[in-house]
N, C-alpha and C positions, 0 to 999 in steps of 0.2 A: 305417700311418695311424693317426690319434689322432682317436676319436669324439668331439667337442668338446659335442655335444648332451647326452651323458651327464651332464657335468658343469656344464651350465648349470641353473639353479634354474626351476622350473615357472613358466610365465607368469603365472599368477594370485598368485604370492608377489612377482612383481617390478612387476606393474602397479598403480600406485595411482591411483584415481579422481581427478579434479580437486576442490578442495573446493567450486566453485560448480556447480552443476545448474540449468540453464536449461529451463523448459517454456514453450514459445511457439509463437505461429503467424506466418505471414508477413503481418504488419500494420505500420503505421506505428507503433503503440505497441509491438508485439511486438518489433521491431528494436532498440529504443532501449537495453536493457541489453547487446545484442550487440555494439553499436557501441560503447558503453563498455568492454566487457571486451577487445575487438579493439584498441582504441586505447591500452589501458591495457598491453596484454600480458600479460592474465591468462588462463590456461588455465581451460577450462570443458567441462562436457558438457552437450549440447544433446538435448533430446526435442522433436520436432515435435508440437503438438497440433493433431488434426485435426478443423477446424470442422464438415465434412461428416457426420462421426460424432458430433458433439455430446460431444467427449471433455472439453472444460472444463466441461460441466455434469455429468459422471459422478460417483458417488461417492466414488472414489478421489482426483479431482481435486478437489473441493469440501471434502476433508478437509486438502489444503494451502491453498486459496482458498475460502473461504466464498462469495466473490462469484460463482465460477464464471467468471471471465475470465482473460484472459492480459495479461501474462506473470506468471509465479510464477518465483522463484529458490529453492532450498535451498543452505543453507550447511552442508556436511558438516562442516567445521571448528569449527562453533558450535553442535553438538547437534542438526543437521538442522533449524536454524532456517529457517522458511519465510517469506519476502518477498513480497508483492504489491503490484500497482499499479505502473505504471513509474516514476512520480516517487519512490516510496518506495523503490523498488529502486536507482534511481540514486543517491539519498542514503545509502543504506546501504552499496553499494560504494564510493561516494567516501570517505566515513569509515573503512571498513573497510581500503582499500587506501591512503589518502591520496594519491590521484592526481586532479587537476583540481578539486581541492577547498581552498580556502585555510584556514589555520588561524586567521587575525585574524577577529575577528567581523564587523568592519567590511567586509572584502574578501568574506567569506563572504555578509553581506546583499546586498553589489552583485551579487554571483553569481548569488543566487536573482531 
């Protein structure tokens, strides 16, 4: 018998976190970035923000989003750039990934 686990790299060396980390709760605005990411086929990490514990008002969260509201995303591929407010997130993601967002200014204006 050959032990194949001995030759396998450690999981931490092979597992790369997705570029986009979404911090949100189960609300209409909170689902918007998730719907975009799912429809665009983009991998993401999800952290649920618990309103009953007021996590959105905690110091750690307000460092990401000074408004203390959901949703917020962190783009790990862009120096951990934080974007908050659902419409700002949707515009950021559309421009970053070029999905569901026309490049023609006239068509883009019609889409808004």
